[in-house]
N, C-alpha and C positions, 0 to 999 in steps of 0.2 A: 836821308841819303842827296844828293845836287842832283837835280836829272843834266843829265848830258847831251847835248845840242848839235847836229853833222851844220859844220857852217857849208858847208858846202853842197847840200840840200834844200836851197831855200829857192828853185824855180820850180812851175807847175810842169805840165805837159807840151803846153804851148808853146814857150821858152821867158814867158812872163815871169816875174820876179812874185814868189807869195807875198804879199804887204806883208797880209796878219803875223803868219809865222815869223816874220822878221819883226814885227813891231814887240810880238813875245817875247822873242828870242833879246833882247833890247831895252823892253817891258818901257815901250815908253807909246807915245800915240803916233798919225800919222801924220802932222804937222812937226812934233819934235824929228820925226826920223827924215823929212823934205829938210829940215833946218840942219840936219846931222850931216847931210848929203851934198849939202851948199843948194838946193835947189830951194832955199824959201821963197823965189820971187816965183815961182811954178806955182805954187801953192797960194796964193793970194787969185793969181787967174786959174786954180779948180781946174787943170786938165788931171785926167783920169791917173791912179797910179800907176794902170797898167802900159798908160802911154808911154809915161816916164822911164818904167822898168825894161823896155826894150832894150836899151841903149848898154853894153857889153862894160862902158866906162862904169855907167850907174851901178852896174853889178858888182864889179868889182872891189867898187869903193866902198858898197854895203858890204861883202866879205871884211874887208879891213877894218870895216867899224866894228864889226861882229868879233874879231878876232881880237879886238884891243879889248870889246868889253866881257869877254871871255875869259881872255888872261886876267885880268884884274879881277874877276869876281871870281877864279883859281886860288886869286892870295884869300882867299875870306871873305869879298867885301858884298856887299848888296848888291843885287842888279840892279835894281831904280840904281840905288848909290854909282855903283858907277855910272851909271848913262850921265846922273850928275856932274859928275868928275869931267867925264871926256868933253862935255860941254861948257860947263862954265870954270874950270881950274886950272891958271898957269902952270907950267910950268918950267921954272924956272931954270932948268937945262937945259931946254931948248929953247930960252931966248924969253920967257915968260911967257909964249902963247899956248891955247889950250891944245891938248890932243885932234879934238875937231880942226884946230886951226891947221895943228902937225900935218894932216892928213890930206885934207883941203891942198897945200904947200907940197904934197910928196914927201915928207919926212919921214915916211912910214918906217923904213931901215932905223931910222935915228930914236924914234917913240920905243918901238921893241927894244930898243939895245938899254933906255931907259927904267923901260918897263921889267928890264932881264935884273938890272945891274938892285935894281929895288926890290926885286924880289929875288934874289943873293945876299940881301942883307944892307945894301946900301942907302943912303939917306937921298931925299926926296932935296 
């Protein structure tokens, strides 16, 4: 049976994002997570994840990523494959951008609609 993930419970009592939990939810490393969040430049300068996670925008973006990964995982795709798809697979219906790029460009609703169509039996 698949583990149920509570995407709304990613914050510690201090208000910082629980990076370990987020990486577990996405089956990814810290570098991959920072890249998915559009913060790859920050990884090189090596600030702590806790410092980055104080920003509400970052938390909201992370929730969207986990939501998308959970949705695709719910269609029977292994979690790590979901993350690989999120980062690497161009989506023709969205102009050949990846799901990561769609979220970074603020196309979350369009991505959700695309995934809903696929889940209902539509074509990619």
